[in-house]
C-alpha positions as CSV (number, residue, x, y, z in Angstrom):
1,M,11.6,23.0,23.2
2,V,14.6,25.2,22.6
3,Y,14.6,28.6,24.5
4,S,17.6,30.9,24.9
5,G,19.7,28.3,23.3
6,V,18.6,25.5,25.8
7,S,16.9,22.3,24.7
8,M,14.5,21.1,27.3
9,R,11.9,18.3,27.3
10,I,9.1,19.1,29.6
11,L,6.2,16.7,30.7
12,C,3.1,18.0,32.4
13,V,1.4,15.6,34.9
14,I,-2.1,16.3,36.4
15,P,-2.6,14.1,39.3
16,S,-6.5,13.5,39.9
17,R,-8.2,11.4,42.5
18,I,-11.8,10.5,42.6
19,G,-11.7,10.4,46.5
20,S,-10.4,13.9,47.0
21,T,-10.2,14.3,50.8
22,R,-11.8,17.7,51.0
23,T,-14.4,17.3,48.1
24,P,-14.7,13.9,46.9
25,R,-15.5,13.6,43.0
26,K,-14.3,17.3,42.7
27,A,-12.5,16.5,39.5
28,L,-15.8,15.8,37.8
29,L,-17.7,18.7,39.0
30,P,-19.2,20.6,36.1
31,I,-17.9,24.2,35.5
32,Q,-19.7,25.9,32.8
33,N,-20.9,22.6,31.5
34,K,-17.6,20.9,31.4
35,P,-15.8,18.7,34.0
36,M,-13.2,20.5,36.0
37,I,-10.5,18.1,35.1
38,Q,-11.2,18.7,31.3
39,W,-10.7,22.4,31.8
40,V,-7.3,21.7,33.4
41,Y,-6.2,19.3,30.8
42,E,-7.3,21.4,27.9
43,N,-5.7,24.6,29.2
44,A,-2.5,22.8,29.8
45,R,-2.4,21.3,26.3
46,R,-2.5,25.0,24.9
47,C,1.1,25.5,26.3
48,H,3.4,25.1,23.4
49,I,6.5,24.3,25.5
50,L,5.2,21.1,26.7
51,Q,6.1,17.7,25.0
52,D,3.1,16.1,26.4
53,V,0.3,16.3,29.1
54,V,-0.7,13.2,31.2
55,V,-3.6,12.8,33.5
56,A,-2.6,10.5,36.3
57,T,-5.7,9.1,38.0
58,D,-7.1,6.1,40.0
59,S,-10.5,6.6,38.4
60,E,-12.0,5.0,35.3
61,E,-14.5,7.9,35.3
62,I,-11.8,10.6,35.2
63,A,-10.0,8.5,32.6
64,A,-13.0,8.3,30.4
65,V,-13.7,12.1,30.4
66,I,-10.0,12.8,29.4
67,Q,-9.9,10.1,26.7
68,K,-13.2,11.5,25.3
69,A,-11.4,14.9,25.0
70,G,-8.6,13.3,23.2
71,G,-6.3,13.3,26.0
72,N,-3.6,11.1,27.4
73,V,-4.2,9.2,30.7
74,M,-2.2,7.0,33.0
75,M,-3.9,4.8,35.6
76,T,-2.2,4.9,39.0
77,S,-2.7,3.1,42.3
78,P,-5.4,4.4,44.6
79,H,-3.0,3.7,47.5
80,L,-0.3,6.2,46.4
81,P,-0.3,8.7,49.3
82,T,0.2,12.1,47.5
83,G,-0.1,13.7,44.2
84,S,3.6,13.9,43.9
85,D,3.7,10.2,44.1
86,R,1.3,9.8,41.3
87,V,3.3,12.4,39.2
88,A,6.6,10.5,40.1
89,F,5.0,7.2,39.0
90,V,4.3,8.7,35.5
91,A,7.7,10.2,35.3
92,T,9.3,6.7,35.7
93,Q,7.5,5.9,32.4
94,Y,9.0,9.0,30.6
95,P,12.8,8.5,31.1
96,T,13.7,11.0,28.2
97,M,11.9,14.1,30.0
98,D,14.1,16.7,31.7
99,V,11.5,18.4,33.8
100,I,8.2,17.3,35.2
101,I,5.4,19.7,36.0
102,N,2.8,18.7,38.8
103,L,-0.3,20.7,38.0
104,Q,-3.0,20.2,40.4
105,G,-6.5,19.1,39.1
106,D,-8.2,22.0,40.9
107,E,-6.7,24.8,38.6
108,P,-9.3,24.7,35.8
109,F,-8.3,28.2,34.7
110,I,-4.6,27.8,34.4
111,K,-3.0,29.8,31.7
112,P,-0.3,28.5,29.4
113,R,1.8,31.7,30.3
114,M,1.8,30.6,33.9
115,L,3.4,27.1,32.9
116,E,6.0,29.0,31.0
117,Q,6.8,31.2,34.1
118,L,7.0,28.2,36.3
119,V,9.7,26.5,34.2
120,A,11.5,29.8,33.0
121,P,14.6,29.0,35.0
122,Y,15.1,25.6,33.3
123,L,14.5,27.3,29.9
124,N,17.2,29.8,30.8
125,G,19.7,27.1,31.5
126,E,19.5,26.9,35.2
127,T,19.0,23.5,37.0
128,P,17.1,24.1,40.3
129,E,15.8,20.9,42.0
130,M,12.3,22.2,42.0
131,T,10.4,25.4,41.2
132,T,7.0,26.7,42.3
133,L,4.7,29.7,41.3
134,A,3.4,32.6,43.5
135,S,1.7,35.9,43.0
136,P,1.5,39.1,45.0
137,L,-0.5,38.5,48.2
138,D,-3.7,40.5,48.8
139,M,-2.9,41.6,52.3
140,E,-6.5,42.6,53.2
141,T,-8.3,39.4,52.2
142,H,-5.6,36.7,52.3
143,Y,-2.9,37.5,55.0
144,N,-5.0,36.1,57.9
145,N,-6.7,33.5,55.8
146,P,-5.4,29.9,56.5
147,G,-6.7,28.9,53.2
148,A,-4.2,31.0,51.4
149,V,-0.7,29.7,51.7
150,K,1.9,32.3,52.2
151,V,5.6,32.0,51.0
152,V,8.7,34.2,51.8
153,T,11.9,34.0,50.0
154,D,15.6,34.8,50.4
155,L,17.3,37.4,48.2
156,Q,17.9,35.0,45.4
157,G,14.1,34.0,45.2
158,N,14.4,30.7,46.9
159,A,11.7,29.8,49.4
160,L,12.5,30.2,53.0
161,F,9.2,29.2,54.5
162,F,5.6,28.2,53.4
163,S,2.8,28.8,55.9
164,R,-0.9,29.0,56.3
165,A,-0.2,31.4,59.3
166,P,0.3,35.2,58.6
167,I,3.9,35.5,57.7
168,P,6.0,37.5,58.2
169,Y,5.0,39.1,61.4
170,F,5.2,43.0,60.9
171,R,6.6,44.2,64.1
172,V,7.5,47.5,62.7
173,T,5.9,49.3,59.7
174,E,8.6,48.5,57.2
175,K,7.5,46.3,54.2
176,A,8.7,42.9,53.4
177,P,7.8,40.7,50.4
178,V,5.3,38.0,51.0
179,Y,3.6,36.0,48.2
180,H,0.4,33.9,47.7
181,H,1.6,30.5,46.9
182,M,0.0,28.5,44.1
183,G,0.1,24.6,44.3
184,L,2.1,24.3,41.0
185,Y,5.5,22.7,40.9
186,A,8.1,21.8,38.3
187,F,10.9,19.3,39.2
188,R,14.1,18.1,37.5
189,R,13.0,14.5,36.9
190,D,15.9,13.0,38.9
191,F,15.1,15.1,41.9
192,L,11.3,14.4,41.7
193,L,12.1,10.6,41.9
194,H,14.5,11.3,44.9
195,Y,11.9,13.7,46.6
196,T,9.1,11.1,46.7
197,Q,11.5,8.8,48.7
198,L,12.2,11.4,51.5
199,T,10.8,10.9,54.9
200,P,7.7,13.1,55.6
201,T,8.8,16.0,58.0
202,P,7.4,17.7,61.1
203,L,6.6,21.0,59.4
204,E,5.0,19.3,56.4
205,K,2.7,17.4,58.8
206,V,1.6,20.3,61.1
207,E,1.0,22.6,58.2
208,A,-0.3,20.0,55.8
209,L,2.0,21.5,53.1
210,E,3.8,18.7,51.2
211,Q,6.5,21.2,49.8
212,M,7.8,21.9,53.3
213,R,9.4,18.2,53.0
214,A,12.0,19.5,50.6
215,L,13.0,22.4,52.6
216,E,13.3,20.5,55.8
217,H,15.6,18.1,54.0
218,G,17.8,21.0,53.0
219,F,16.8,21.3,49.4
220,K,15.8,24.5,47.6
221,I,12.6,25.6,45.8
222,R,12.8,28.5,43.4
223,V,9.9,30.8,43.6
224,C,8.9,32.1,40.2
225,L,6.6,35.1,40.2
226,T,3.4,35.8,38.2
227,E,1.0,38.7,37.9
228,E,-1.5,36.5,36.2
229,K,-4.9,35.8,37.8
230,T,-6.7,32.6,38.1
231,L,-9.3,30.9,40.3
232,E,-8.4,27.7,42.4
233,I,-11.4,25.7,43.4
234,N,-11.1,24.7,47.2
235,T,-14.4,26.0,48.6
236,P,-18.1,25.9,47.6
237,E,-17.8,29.7,47.3
238,E,-15.1,29.4,44.7
239,Y,-16.9,26.6,42.9
240,Q,-19.9,29.1,42.5
241,Q,-17.6,31.7,41.3
242,A,-16.2,29.4,38.6
243,Q,-19.6,29.2,37.0
244,T,-19.3,32.8,35.9
245,F,-15.5,33.1,35.7
246,V,-14.4,34.7,32.5
247,Y,-11.2,32.9,31.2
248,A,-8.8,35.3,29.4
249,E,-5.2,34.9,28.2
């Protein structure tokens, strides 16, 4: 893909485990008569900036769904500890790619525009180690909700901290930007392979937020912003909402 004079090869990997910790077999749950993982794959395929989209899975059932939809699958070990490890394994098989997207398998309504926003710094000639996506935080419903991950940034748009806790603490009435983080990442391929070799860190463990590992080891994460709306499936309530969710570009 050439954008603003920059040639960039981008691979999107969708890690998907059959034994998901919170909701086993979540990837195969039907949403409007189609498995969740198929929604994610087909919406990612509609993004024209991607060279390829691969589902990385340890499940023959998930693989069969994607292959029936005409998709590309790579089988990974069930013993890999994280989704990033599965994405990195696929990346080792694609040495000519410049940027690797890690798209979570519980984002059935991801929009192609959001993937473009995620990798915009790379397409504009920048080379951040990694990027992620965030949207304006609904302060009334999500500020105190530990299920909504918050992120605050420096003045250059790099993440300072991710937390399930309500951050920042508004001691005075002045406003400060705080965003709702989406579990969507892009990596320079070389950094992804390095990142998965880093030792897990204290804040990563206590928050159960894998991205804190990069910050604690001194690396930067560029936070790209979007106004687009989607529905991530983490709770039974969100799953029910998905049955009537109207997908629109």
